[in-house]
DOTORPA-749775 format. One record per atom (N, C-alpha, C): x, y, z. Coordinates in steps of 0.001 Angstrom, whole numbers, padded with zeros to 6 digits, always signed. Example, Ala and Ser with C-alpha at 12.3 -4.5 7.8 and 13.67 -1.06 7.14 Angstrom:
residues 2
+013190-005690+007800;+012300-004500+007800;+013200-003300+007800;+012850-002250+007080;+013670-001060+007140;+012900+000030+007870;
***
This chain:
residues 434
-017981-000824+022692;-016877-000173+023114;-017523+001169+023706;-017370+001397+024832;-018014+002807+025305;-017315+003828+024883;-017885+005140+025091;-017038+006422+024752;-015753+006847+025157;-015601+006444+026449;-014315+006812+027148;-013278+005837+026598;-013461+004296+026250;-012618+003216+025855;-012453+003669+024158;-013339+004160+023541;-013357+004693+022123;-012052+005993+022047;-012375+006800+023083;-011520+007880+023306;-009876+007664+023360;-009811+006475+024004;-008296+006101+024079;-007703+005795+022646;-008649+005082+021802;-008140+004646+020641;-008008+005926+019927;-009114+006801+019840;-008716+008271+018946;-007562+008907+019471;-007459+009096+020620;-006188+009681+021307;-004934+008979+020799;-004916+007531+020850;-003763+007193+020311;-003565+007234+018783;-004627+007258+017966;-004553+007478+016465;-004092+008900+016221;-004706+009884+016975;-004286+011241+016658;-002915+011412+017033;-002200+010960+018108;-000818+010893+018588;+000165+010408+017298;-000378+009353+016962;+000473+008730+015678;+000333+009689+014570;-000585+010705+014467;-000444+011782+013313;+000808+012426+013333;+001526+012613+014540;+002683+013442+014621;+003771+012810+013905;+003537+011628+013361;+004912+010948+012742;+005167+011827+011595;+006322+011785+011214;+006864+012641+009974;+006951+011846+008811;+006905+012585+007536;+007024+011783+006261;+008502+011800+006289;+009135+010739+005759;+010460+010620+005132;+010798+009634+004465;+012018+009200+003930;+012156+008186+002873;+011587+006769+003180;+011202+006435+004214;+010608+005289+004715;+009199+005002+003831;+008662+005855+003495;+007263+005808+002705;+007654+006043+001232;+008172+005309+000471;+008818+005220-000657;+008127+005990-001889;+006760+006025-002004;+005976+006810-002798;+005742+008255-002609;+005796+008502-001409;+005273+009870-000951;+006319+010956-001580;+005857+011807-002270;+006887+013158-002746;+007854+013696-001610;+008978+013731-002128;+009923+014608-001293;+009652+015864-000897;+008613+016545-001425;+008219+017660-001256;+007447+017772+000199;+007132+016645+000706;+006407+016502+002028;+007020+015905+003174;+008371+015923+002824;+009348+015302+003684;+009551+016419+004815;+009580+015742+006314;+009667+016376+007517;+008411+017075+007772;+007336+016766+007203;+005772+017261+007642;+005267+016128+008479;+004144+016284+009267;+003477+015684+009993;+002396+014988+008898;+001866+013987+009422;+000435+013425+008285;-000422+014707+008218;-000600+015228+009452;-001582+016327+009210;-001284+017449+008355;-000067+017777+008669;+000450+019024+007859;+000384+018414+006556;+001192+017244+006116;+000948+017050+004702;-000256+016668+003929;-001360+016129+004728;-002731+016348+004309;-003165+017755+003982;-002867+018605+004702;-003373+020051+004651;-002628+020753+003350;-001604+020380+002909;-000837+020885+001686;-001832+020415+000222;-002792+019376+000419;-003574+018967-000699;-002666+018667-001736;-001746+018024-001717;-000730+017634-002956;-001347+016826-003832;-000830+017139-005199;-001491+016381-006374;-000427+015202-006492;-001011+014057-006924;-000016+012869-007047;+000669+012924-008253;+000526+013740-009202;+001218+013672-010494;+001995+015095-010534;+001368+016272-010169;+001902+017462-010346;+003056+017818-009317;+002839+017273-008216;+003797+017292-006810;+004678+016295-006579;+005065+015435-007713;+006127+014457-007504;+006149+013226-006734;+004865+012718-006476;+005060+011443-005806;+005401+010310-006703;+006295+009510-006199;+007025+008310-006918;+006105+007242-007149;+006125+006686-008635;+005296+005732-008958;+006018+004312-008528;+005449+003290-008533;+004011+003219-008318;+003484+003602-007155;+002214+004121-006858;+001587+004133-005518;+000025+003689-005619;-000220+003238-004475;-001677+002931-004075;-002163+003760-003363;-003660+004098-003861;-004166+005248-003081;-005620+004673-002765;-006034+005613-001550;-007574+005038-001022;-008358+006226-001618;-009606+005831-001699;-010639+006853-002498;-011585+007327-001030;-011394+008638-000740;-011955+008837+000456;-013467+008744+000571;-014170+009159-000623;-015637+009127-000819;-015955+007744-000849;-015362+006658-001454;-015707+005379-001462;-015420+004609-000177;-014411+005012+000600;-014477+004579+002107;-015393+004684+002720;-015887+006022+002909;-016991+006540+003714;-018381+005849+003286;-018601+005855+001991;-019679+004885+001582;-019889+003649+002040;-018807+002911+001979;-018650+001557+002373;-018816+001333+003911;-018364+002229+004754;-018372+002200+006150;-019966+002439+006558;-020486+003442+005870;-021929+003860+006162;-022965+002786+005703;-022669+002202+004813;-023491+000998+004240;-023558-000066+005141;-022448-000475+005275;-022368-001852+006157;-022852-001529+007574;-022647-000449+008164;-022983-000083+009457;-024668-000014+009407;-025067+000554+008482;-026507+000671+008331;-027247-000695+008139;-026696-001635+007364;-027262-002753+007059;-027250-003516+008340;-025932-003535+009141;-026035-004449+010349;-026987-003736+011426;-027066-002543+011485;-028245-002147+012557;-029612-002263+012053;-029953-002366+010781;-031216-002697+010513;-031453-004283+010445;-030437-004992+010656;-030685-006574+010716;-030296-007021+012147;-030045-006266+013006;-029993-006676+014356;-028577-007532+014673;-027497-007307+014131;-026175-008039+014169;-025181-007329+014527;-024153-007553+015207;-023157-006792+015587;-022154-006931+014587;-021254-006072+014418;-019994-005961+013578;-018622-005969+014225;-017823-006919+013939;-016294-006806+014730;-015398-006924+013524;-015451-005975+012747;-014638-006045+011507;-013114-006945+011741;-012688-007485+010706;-011490-008094+011042;-010258-007086+010650;-009714-006818+011550;-008349-005478+011369;-007285-006005+010541;-007195-007420+010355;-005868-007697+009537;-005941-007367+007812;-007244-006893+007625;-007375-006521+006228;-006506-005127+006113;-006863-004327+006881;-005939-003183+006920;-004878-003084+007825;-005072-003261+008839;-004141-003160+010085;-003778-001548+010034;-004866-000840+010077;-004603+000707+010091;-005752+001082+011313;-005150+001427+012430;-006097+001896+013438;-006876+002969+013098;-006293+004100+012184;-007189+005272+011916;-008575+004564+011356;-008524+003524+010466;-009891+002989+009744;-010676+002133+011112;-009661+001482+012110;-010567+000763+012966;-011464+001764+013966;-010820+003302+014038;-011576+004180+014487;-012796+004635+013923;-012694+004645+012580;-013750+005102+012034;-015067+003956+011704;-014577+002714+011717;-015466+001601+011871;-015958+001684+013439;-015369+001787+014298;-016022+001831+015521;-016928+003194+015606;-016601+004315+015127;-017462+005533+014989;-018742+005290+014179;-018854+004233+013345;-019887+003876+012495;-020492+002714+013339;-020224+002400+014651;-021015+001611+015422;-020500+000183+015515;-019135-000026+015169;-018881-001563+015422;-018878-001948+016696;-018847-003019+017009;-018919-003735+018368;-017313-003839+018839;-016534-004205+017983;-015080-004468+018462;-014627-004619+017177;-013324-005158+017481;-012277-005431+016311;-011718-006826+016293;-011738-007638+015118;-011161-009041+015016;-009806-008922+014852;-009011-010022+015470;-007654-010107+015393;-007289-011451+014889;-006139-011807+014377;-005840-013149+013905;-004802-013898+014933;-003854-012881+015696;-003068-013658+016266;-002348-012627+017320;-001342-013164+018389;-001056-012311+019252;-000076-010981+018840;+000355-011103+017824;+001007-009897+017311;-000193-008866+016914;-001062-009364+016360;-002235-008332+016337;-002647-007594+017576;-003070-008604+018556;-003403-008028+019714;-002428-006947+020295;-001044-007139+020050;-000301-006318+020899;-000200-005013+020128;-000506-004918+018995;-000670-003567+018094;-001955-002967+018443;-003121-003561+018298;-004519-003448+018902;-004395-002613+020132;-003996-003342+021046;-003772-002671+022447;-003007-001436+022482;-001787-001559+021721;-001089-000069+021820;-001773+000901+021216;-002861+000752+020458;-003655+001798+020134;-004906+002006+020761;-005065+001231+021912;-006342+001297+022673;-007378+000752+022512;-007278-000171+021636;-008696-000932+021131;-008924-001930+022451;-010088-001689+022940;-010557-002397+024196;-011425-003657+023874;-012086-003895+022906;-013096-005118+022710;-012514-005730+021462;-011840-006962+021629;-010967-007762+020592;-011556-009339+020416;-011843-009665+019376;-012277-010977+019289;-011138-011919+018407;-010500-012588+019046;-009306-013264+018287;-009762-014297+017690;-009938-014528+016158;-010526-015663+015454;-009717-016503+015168;-008854-017213+016199;-008133-018398+016256;-007938-018985+017616;-007406-019847+017794;-007154-020788+018875;-005548-020016+019362;-005530-019537+020505;-004368-018954+021018;-003696-019986+021961;-002556-020681+021466;-001893-021507+022494;-000494-021392+022707;-000163-019958+022126;+001508-019705+022476;+001474-019371+023944;+002410-019902+024630;+002621-019544+026235;+002913-018034+026225;+003645-017535+025547;+004163-016098+025772;+002850-015197+025488;+002282-015615+024258;+001169-014815+023884;+000018-014829+025013;-000157-015812+025747;-001103-016112+026665;-000614-015393+028066;+000469-015476+028094;+000853-014807+029591;+000725-012969+029504;+001213-012841+028278;+001215-011267+027811;-000311-010881+027942;-001258-011682+027335;-003038-011530+027563;-003318-011443+028841;-002971-012405+029577;-003178-012364+031174;-003114-011233+032027;-001772-010416+031390;-001192-009411+032037;-001978-008221+031672;-002395-008138+030342;-003064-006943+029844;-004823-007061+030483;-005095-008381+030600;-006562-008290+031329;-006522-007872+032666;-005472-008281+033522;-005346-007811+034691;-004888-006406+034814;-004396-005735+033996;-004203-004215+034118;-005079-003264+033789;-006174-004074+033040;-007146-003038+032377;-008548-003837+032494;-009102-003440+033635;-010619-004216+033661;-011656-003859+032721;-011345-002931+031838;-012195-002348+030704;-011872-003134+029519;-010808-003830+029443;-010233-004780+028113;-011253-005845+028252;-012073-006242+026990;-012826-007218+026816;-012122-008181+025850;-011994-009484+025918;-011343-010271+024857;-012058-011644+024970;-012024-012181+023727;-012668-013620+023452;-011833-014024+022283;-011540-015460+022516;-010867-016272+021575;-011597-017589+021064;-011084-018424+020374;-011515-019476+020038;-010841-020825+020588;-011299-021827+020497;-010709-023046+020836;-011198-024317+020097;-010365-025157+019688;-011039-026265+018500;-010415-027686+019102;-009851-027631+020053;-009247-029021+020567;-009361-029246+022091;-009414-030126+022573;-009217-030425+024021;-007751-030190+024267;-006569-030369+023544;-005254-030174+023899;-005080-028700+023777;-005830-027978+022843;-005788-026455+022950;-006184-026004+024379;-007600-026509+024936;-007800-025916+026090;-006910-026222+027099;-006119-027502+027125;-005224-027696+028030;-003950-026796+027972;-003547-026437+026804;-002386-025784+026891;-002748-024188+027242;-003886-023713+026886;-004354-022411+027557;-004414-022261+029016;-005273-023412+029713;-005359-023320+030921;-003791-023458+031693;-002978-024056+031271;-001576-024163+031748;-000867-022694+031688;-001001-022177+030649;-000461-020786+030362;-000979-019832+031230;-002420-019755+031456;-002842-018918+032195;-003068-019282+033574;-002704-020145+034209;-002630-020415+035470;-002498-019392+036449;-003366-019130+037302;-003225-017923+038190;-003498-016720+037862;-004260-016494+036521;-004442-015140+035940;-005725-014574+036711;-005532-013315+036891;-006457-012644+037795;-008063-012861+037150;-008025-012686+035897;-009115-012882+035032;-009349-013976+034038;-010568-014625+034081;-010855-015689+033206;-010714-015135+031564;-010264-016117+030766;-010443-015527+029413;-011791-016449+028595;-012516-015675+028048;-013621-015984+027320;-013338-016638+026068;-014084-017819+025864;-013642-018818+024712;-014840-019215+023972;-014822-019213+022603;-015796-019889+021866;-015329-021171+021483;-015941-021904+021009;-015793-023395+020531;-015744-022998+019005;-014697-023333+018134;-014682-023230+016841;-015059-024345+015944;-015935-023975+015083;-016568-025173+014291;-016106-024915+012941;-015392-026064+012167;-014681-025950+010898;-015633-026365+009876;-016551-027218+010028;-017399-027644+008969;-016456-028570+008306;-017185-029457+007212;-016778-030290+006277;-015737-029749+005150;-014433-029934+005380;-013547-029201+004187;-013158-027681+004596;-013746-027525+005895;-013348-026154+006319;-011548-025968+006793;-011377-024641+007382;-010002-024736+007740;-009769-025062+009136;-009683-024378+010064;-009561-025035+011437;-010615-025038+012074;-010837-025849+013084;-012202-025849+013859;-012697-027413+013886;-013296-027618+014835;-013794-029044+014982;-014602-029610+013754;-014777-030737+013531;-015529-031231+012411;-016790-031978+012662;-017035-032299+013989;-018239-033056+014184;-018828-032396+015679;-019963-033008+015961;-020810-032364+017177;-020065-033033+018359;-019487-034277+018399;-019039-034851+019553;-017772-034209+020042;-017168-033936+019079;-015789-033039+019182;-016035-031706+019895;-016959-031176+019528;-017390-029880+019845;-017905-029987+021149;-018684-030760+021616;-019005-031348+022903;-017857-031246+023816;-016794-032206+023458;-015832-032313+024376;-015048-031253+024619;-014719-030490+023660;-014107-028941+023797;-014995-028171+024858;-016131-028145+024680;-016965-027361+025347;-016733-027607+026857;-016757-028922+026980;-016860-029489+028432;-015559-029312+029081;-014538-029200+028272;-013093-029046+028706;-012805-027334+029170;-013436-026564+028319;-013516-025337+028384;-014405-024976+029755;-015457-025485+029990;-016444-025326+031345;-015630-025821+032472;-014844-026873+032341;-013896-027252+033537;-012891-026489+033936;-012366-025730+033138;-011038-024806+033223;-011234-024006+034213;-010434-023635+035134;-010709-022585+036075;-010034-021326+035730;-009590-021119+034294;-009148-020038+033942;-010001-019617+032629;-010878-020366+032272;-011553-020184+030957;-012902-019963+031203;-013783-019344+030355;-015144-019431+030473;-015955-019685+029016;-016784-020606+028708;-017294-020752+027462;-018503-019772+027307;-018324-018903+026292;-019237-018219+025633;-020181-018335+024528;-019912-019430+023765;-020398-019622+022617;-019790-020365+021423;-019893-020058+020441;-019419-020711+019047;-018929-019444+018141;-018111-020060+017208;-017810-019357+016066;-017069-019982+015211;-016759-019358+014072;-016026-020082+012967;-016118-019182+011604;-015380-019823+010488;-015300-019067+009275;-015988-019825+008101;-016865-019343+007489;-017565-019774+006559;-016774-019908+005082;-016022-018650+004922;-015314-018543+003619;-014418-019469+003160;-014122-020438+004004;-013185-021407+003519;-013721-022632+002653;-015272-022616+003032;-015946-023508+002504;-016370-023515+001003;-016302-022375+000319;-016690-022082-000738;-016158-020741-001481;-016073-020845-002736;-015882-019354-003383;-016825-019245-004693;-017842-019772-004409;-019071-019775-005377;-020186-019041-004968;-021059-018626-005387;-022404-018099-005334;-023386-018659-005914;-023437-019602-006459;-024656-020509-006692;-025671-021257-005689;-026568-021438-006047;-027618-021962-004953;-026987-022993-004097;-026449-023753-004831;-025705-025072-003996;-024637-024582-002917;-023880-023455-003401;-022840-022910-002563;-023560-022134-001425;-024409-021450-001698;-025025-020636-000470;-026010-021586+000457;-026429-022550-000142;-027174-023491+000712;-025903-024094+001749;-024766-024507+001035;-023794-024879+002096;-023302-024181+003050;-023347-022806+002667;-022766-021956+003751;-023971-021799+004898;-025045-021552+004369;-026288-021713+005579;-026221-022748+006290;-026178-023917+005907;-025973-025224+006531;-025003-025325+007579;-023730-024820+007068;-022560-024403+008141;-023020-023739+009327;-023644-022625+008999;-023765-021587+009824;-024975-021918+010833;-025925-022918+010425;-026794-023439+011214;-026023-024517+012368;-024885-025086+011987;-024162-025958+013105;-023726-024943+014278;-023318-023745+013983;-022964-022700+014961;-024334-022611+015854;-025495-022373+015272;-026487-022066+016026;-026861-023426+017059;-026927-024702+016159;-027024-025985+016884;-026126-026084+018153;-024769-025823+017799;-023877-026360+018898;-024003-025387+020188;-024359-024041+020040;-024538-023210+021009;-025924-023505+021733;-026832-023791+021218;-028224-024266+021870;-027520-025641+022498;-027123-026572+021997;-026604-027780+022711;-025903-027415+023924;-024968-026567+024024;-024134-026178+025073;-025005-025494+026159;-025721-024612+025560;-026908-024085+026761;-027665-025022+027392;-028233-025968+026539;-029275-027206+027033;-028240-027865+028195;-026929-028232+028027;-026406-028723+028910;-025604-028017+030064;-025982-026891+030177;-025578-026101+031242;-023933-025673+031182;-023423-025483+029987;-022045-025309+029845;-021425-023833+029584;-022498-023102+029189;-022200-021921+029040;-022072-021032+030102;-021078-020017+030292;-021162-019074+031318;-022144-018174+031298;-022284-017454+032553;-023357-016630+032691;-022929-015402+031704;-024404-014566+031300;-023893-013396+030546;-024379-013664+029148;-024071-012626+028278;-024636-012885+026896;-023753-014013+026068;-024588-014614+025239;-023563-015627+024292;-023331-014974+023097;-021991-015438+022625;-021631-014922+021367;-021549-015951+020445;-022107-015670+019294;-022204-016726+018070;-021620-015803+016841;-020605-016207+016251;-020047-015312+015487;-019511-016081+013934;-019490-015658+012760;-019006-015687+011517;-019010-014789+010777;-018903-014880+009436;-019078-013757+008628;-017864-013093+008067;-017284-013582+006830;-016155-012707+005959;-016951-011822+005385;-016466-011339+004100;-016929-010269+003585;-017695-010923+002376;-017802-012357+001986;-018141-012948+000720;-019682-013557+001076;-019886-014022+002327;-021340-014316+002761;-022037-013814+003878;-021771-012512+004078;-022271-012097+005440;-023724-012205+005382;-024311-011984+004314;-025992-012098+003980;-026703-013298+004570;-025753-014493+004122;-026251-015680+004907;-026027-016004+006187;-025022-015195+006449;-024486-015576+007998;-025548-014831+008974;-025842-013539+008485;-026771-012906+009120;-028187-013472+009056;-028442-013917+008009;-029715-014546+007808;-030303-015760+008939;-029075-016453+009152;-029233-017657+009901;-028981-017201+011277;-028153-016423+011633;-027956-016056+013004;-028882-015239+013755;-029548-014566+013040;-030699-013879+013405;-032024-014312+013620;-032076-015850+013169;-033327-016413+013576;-033762-016303+014922;-034902-016688+015507;-035103-016477+016786;-034404-017838+017635;-033904-017456+018743;-033321-018271+019672;-034322-018947+020630;-033804-019958+021231;-034660-020275+022176;-034939-019530+023389;-036000-019468+024155;-036190-018634+025418;-035244-018737+026503;-034720-017548+026815;-033669-017574+028090;-032286-017643+027508;-032004-017761+025975;-030641-017517+025437;-030608-015964+024918;-029618-015272+025575;-029467-013858+025327;-028299-013841+024382;-028455-014018+023016;-027460-014337+021770;-027197-012963+021231;-025831-012540+021069;-025339-011484+020294;-024692-012205+018964;-025280-012177+017813;-024805-012618+016898;-023904-011759+016106;-022420-012081+015676;-021610-011173+015328;-020888-011440+014057;-020766-010345+012946;-020326-010721+011925;-018717-010216+011969;-018016-010597+011234;-016321-010158+011380;-015880-009834+009774;-016780-009306+008850;-016611-008846+007787;-015281-007805+007892;-014349-007689+007196;-013199-006718+006898;-013231-006239+005822;-013199-006825+004680;-012592-006283+003370;-013893-005377+002959;-015145-005356+003235;-016090-004431+002849;-015401-002949+003103;-014820-002771+003911;-014236-001267+004276;-013543-000667+002737;-012914-001387+001898;-012450-000737+000610;-012844-001677-000480;-013454-003005-000344;-014281-003626-001340;-013015-003680-002281;-013208-004140-003742;-012123-004450-004532;-012808-004350-005995;-011832-004640-006865;-012235-004805-008193;-011954-006150-008873;-012333-007061-007816;-011820-008442-008357;-012564-009465-007617;-011787-010136-006657;-012695-011174-005823;-013849-010739-005257;-013936-009648-004439;-015098-009360-003603;-016117-008564-004651;-015797-008172-005445;-016545-007451-006393;-017479-008581-007194;-017053-009694-007302;-017706-010826-007874;-018465-011690-006919;-018090-011705-005709;-018760-012638-004674;-019566-011938-003725;-019439-010475-003202;-019959-010013-002099;-021508-010073-002381;-022181-009882-001258;-023462-009787-001287;-023878-008189-001778;-022797-007154-001773;-023181-005883-002464;-021939-005678-003334;-021783-006820-004321;-020862-006429-005241;-021751-006257-006535;-021047-006873-007607;-021556-006223-009185;-022698-007474-009065;-022815-008518-008445;-023968-009437-008522;-024789-009455-007308;-025459-008528-006902;-025869-008234-005449;-026938-009037-005097;-026690-009567-003991;-027891-010550-003205;-028853-009911-002535;-028550-008723-002159;-029580-007860-001231;-030151-006719-002312;-031435-006769-001773;-032487-005886-002419;-032361-004611-001585;-032324-003401-002255;-032637-002092-001642;-031498-001601-000802;-030279-002204-001029;-028948-001705-000573;-028132-001425-001564;-027418-000018-001732;-026553+000061-002638;-025196-000468-002688;-024840-000785-003747;-023438-001609-003730;-022277-001215-003140;-021478-001677-002769;-019946-001106-002007;-019349-000798-003343;-018391+000318-003001;-017773+000577-004042;-016258+000460-003819;-015427+000046-004755;-013889-000140-004727;-013234+001154-004364;-012530+001097-003307;-011584+002343-002819;-010364+002338-002887;-009877+000933-003409;-008282+000822-003438;-007867+000823-004902;-007080+001822-005322;-006253+001644-006481;-004770+001969-006745;-004229+001381-007812;-002760+001640-008208;-002608+002386-009502;-001684+003412-009139;-001078+003924-010609;+000275+003565-010711;+000449+003206-011759;+001867+002795-012360;+001990+003367-013825;+003469+003646-013853;+003926+004173-015180;+004080+003368-016177;+004002+003708-017496;+004538+002451-018462;+006057+002980-018766;+006760+002281-018318;+008354+002185-018502;+009170+001471-019750;+008139+000629-020399;+008745+000112-021592;+007499-000262-022409;+007846-000176-023858;+006799-000890-024911;+007694-001617-025855;+008214-002767-025409;+009006-003379-026545;+008218-003857-027998;+007066-004087-027906;+006368-004259-029253;+005046-003614-029131;+004380-003746-030452;+002946-003103-030237;+002026-003864-029502;+002399-005031-029095;+001359-005704-028283;+001690-005866-026719;+003017-005379-026380;+003130-005321-025107;+003831-004249-024341;+003385-003492-023152;+004064-002576-022343;+004168-003223-021005;+005207-002426-020392;+005505-003010-019061;+005427-001662-018252;+004610-002016-016881;+004372-001127-016259;+005257-001080-014804;+005431-000037-014089;+006404+000010-013077;+005644-000404-011656;+005126-001642-011619;+004452-002351-010551;+004530-003685-010633;+004702-004256-009677;+004833-005866-009806;+004121-006575-008293;+004688-007753-008037;+004366-008474-006972;+004446-007779-005513;+005883-006965-005712;+006286-006324-004351;+005267-005081-004038;+004445-004819-005083;+003752-003764-004902;+002149-003843-004843;+001720-004953-005579;+000341-005138-006049;-000154-006504-005516;-001315-006808-005197;-001830-008148-004823;-001810-009061-006208;-001750-010287-005986;-001777-011037-007156;-002339-012404-006598;-002837-012848-005278;-003435-013762-005088;-004796-014316-005464;-005420-013393-005858;-006851-013533-006228;-007209-012771-007506;-006117-012889-008584;-006204-012279-009695;-005585-011282-009818;-005011-010919-011260;-004175-009877-011682;-004702-008645-011501;-004166-007514-011334;-004645-006101-011386;-005590-005705-012616;-006480-004967-012810;-007229-004463-013866;-007140-003323-014379;-006589-002981-015519;-006379-001763-016124;-007579-001024-016479;-007703+000258-015754;-009086+000898-015936;-008860+002322-016518;-007872+003144-016120;-007771+004364-016646;-006340+004524-017238;-006189+005473-018429;-005058+006067-019026;-004960+007515-018785;-003658+008055-018032;-003395+009254-018097;-002255+009827-018822;-002767+010471-019956;-001714+010967-020991;-001477+012414-021089;-000424+013164-020656;-000333+014335-020814;-001442+015134-020005;-001746+014657-018864;-002578+015033-017773;-004153+015075-017948;-004373+014253-019234;-005679+013783-019319;-006099+012403-019102;-007117+012151-018432;-007332+010913-018131;-008572+010274-018781;-008475+009269-019361;-009533+008598-020369;-009662+006980-019799;-010690+006307-020293;-010970+004931-019975;-009995+004087-020767;-009632+003085-020133;-008779+002012-020771;-009531+000954-021158;-009993+000678-022180;-010835-000885-022483;-009879-001798-023160;-010174-003188-023040;-009481-003744-023971;-007951-004271-023468;-007533-003577-022580;-006199-004013-022099;-006081-004936-020914;-005122-005725-020729;-005364-006917-019573;-003624-006865-019288;-003527-007083-017848;-002242-007593-017204;-002317-009035-016920;-001219-009588-017679;-001027-010975-017983;-000404-011844-016940;+000623-011117-016317;+001321-011550-015451;+002213-010368-014895;+002562-010864-013507;+003691-009877-012747;+004839-010449-012391;+005927-009838-012558;+007202-010088-012002;+007389-009249-010616;+008504-009376-009914;+008469-008530-008707;+008395-007176-009059;+008911-006448-009977;+008647-005070-010113;+007752-004535-011544;+007535-005518-011968;+006669-005168-013559;+005383-005883-013734;+004576-005111-014231;+003381-005823-014798;+003370-005701-016314;+002942-006905-016962;+002734-007222-018271;+001571-006893-018833;+001555-005692-019820;+000228-005069-019814;+000089-005439-021546;-000761-006575-021901;-001327-006813-023177;-001911-005682-023628;-001489-005067-025267;-002051-004137-025636;-003070-004768-027074;-004089-004283-027147;-004862-004499-028299;-004512-003765-029442;-004730-004015-030559;-004461-003124-031872;-004992-001854-031814;-003976-000784-032065;-004312+000551-032117;-004427+001062-030782;-003809+000298-029608;-003766+000938-028136;-002986+002434-028210;-003454+003160-027539;-002890+004441-027454;-001851+004793-026310;-001454+003320-025747;-000496+003660-024568;+000918+003735-025147;+001837+004670-024413;+002883+004883-024819;+003872+005155-023483;+005080+004707-023528;+006106+005107-022660;+005866+006425-022060;+005889+006628-020740;+005713+007783-019816;+004296+008057-019400;+003071+007335-020032;+001685+007473-019554;+001632+006681-018279;+000384+006961-017733;+000327+006403-016370;-001015+005417-016434;-001086+004288-015887;-002239+003500-015930;-002782+003348-014507;-004086+003543-014282;-004596+003225-013054;-005091+001719-013178;-004775+001140-011907;-005232-000328-011627;-006053-000752-010728;-007251-001398-011157;-008165-001976-010253;-007287-003117-009458;-007628-003302-008097;-006800-004324-007395;-007920-005353-006835;-007540-006701-006893;-008233-007721-006064;-007857-008156-004911;-008446-008043-003695;-008188-008691-002738;-007511-007528-001785;-007999-006794-000956;-007385-005588-000169;-006698-006242+000780;-006812-007569+001374;-005890-007943+002494;-004510-008194+002017;-004157-008313+000687;-002718-008475+000639;-002499-007261-000395;-003073-006378-000158;-002541-005053-000801;-002243-004146+000307;-002862-004124+001372;-002430-002915+002482;-000975-003412+003210;-000774-004655+003211;+000416-005253+003851;+001680-004578+003085;+001561-004040+001865;+002641-003730+000931;+003087-002105+001165;+002083-001544+001743;+002087+000084+001788;+001943+000455+003342;+002987+001009+003914;+002977+001432+005349;+002220+002841+005404;+002160+003595+004372;+001234+004977+004286;+000565+004975+002897;-000533+005069+002962;-001184+005301+001818;-001961+006548+001631;-001736+007306+000661;-002429+008747+000318;-003976+008130+000159;-005101+009291+000526;-006250+009241+000756;-006633+010371-000578;-007393+010046-001472;-007504+011058-002594;-009004+011360-002442;-009238+012544-002989;-010543+013232-002988;-011102+012916-004296;-012462+013407-004659;-013120+012634-006092;-012527+012842-007287;-011323+013778-007144;-010979+013784-008458;-009855+012873-008791;-009640+011953-007744;-008688+010916-007897;-007114+011142-007670;-006733+012675-007686;-005641+013040-008017;-005113+013979-006437;-005959+014494-006054;-005626+015509-004769;-005808+014626-003606;-004374+014676-002969;-004325+013693-001613;-004941+014891-000427;-005939+014288+000340;-006538+014866+001210;-006178+014372+002819;-005552+013300+002672;-005286+012456+003972;-004110+011344+003445;-003894+010745+004827;-002758+009742+004904;-003261+008592+005615;-003295+007286+005446;-003712+006414+006411;-002436+005488+006674;-002043+005141+007574;-000767+004570+008234;-001404+003301+008580;-000341+001963+008110;-000772+000621+008381;+000509+000176+009039;+000028-001017+009924;+000980-001629+011039;+000928-003010+010723;+002162-003289+009985;+002092-004815+009688;+003551-005417+010396;
***
């Protein structure tokens, strides 16, 4: 994305800062009602002293910046482009910061994402799915015709999909760039064998409105482990992306210009980069692209355990990512000495990759570590906190929770306070769009 195009995104984000805080943002203190996001940030309100309504989820400003800089530096050092998956946060302010740190573009999952990204001026988008919705394709064609600077690429994993795309895009002013998606054995979407991949590639090459630009896929569906066998499986899968791209080039199916080969969630991006940055055949100008998105906040659960820069780092000489997403919930009930209930549940916190992790206790304004406590289950609006013998937890105290899986956290919170290093002073706000 060039500077003028990035300026459009920045301008759209800045315009959004004029939105005023009101009752729609349930956790934000009424003391900030009527203020714009910038005005509210300038107040440097305190989460507890200034009346924020619990529960609330906050972003750690320093941790976010650390993660952005760490990932950007690592990608630059290894010669690999980054198109972070925007569905993790759906926060254009964070998109802009990722692009500030050198991201090549932003990844989307569906036509609704495209519409939001374009509303904020994102000009290079990789859609990591096959787009066969006629309404979405017609809208895409109009966007491409209206903006020559808009760059777009999506996937195809079936001849039927190529046919549907070709029908819906008939007469479009600009061709749509497409990658053949490879799923691998046991994968999610994507073709399962080289013969089908070649048939899809040939169909794309024959289409009057599509251009074949390379291969893509998602390795994260193949494993959730990090042992040698799991990592070897990931590497083998990524090699199929290489092999198919080379086969398409040898058969003359690729359109002119740079070849795109893309994979890489936030769990195995080290193995993806290792395979995609191996030497390519002479004459192939390949841009390897990672799509990792969860790195921006990391987490205290799934990604902490599996990320190449988590608590079991697979990369030497690189500082680990920092968890940047935390929740605070108040103790609303203590029916027994073994159980307390917190004012946060499934409607507030992620639970698909493990329950929240009790980390800190705030009692009478003093914050201490909280060891030996566990969240055993969540209801809609309650967390069940198992108390060890001698627990200091009492009704009215606050508990900070580490969260697992940022992708199912952001969608619950349309406005997230960003806190300073003290963990309580609000220095900014991030708006999400789900």
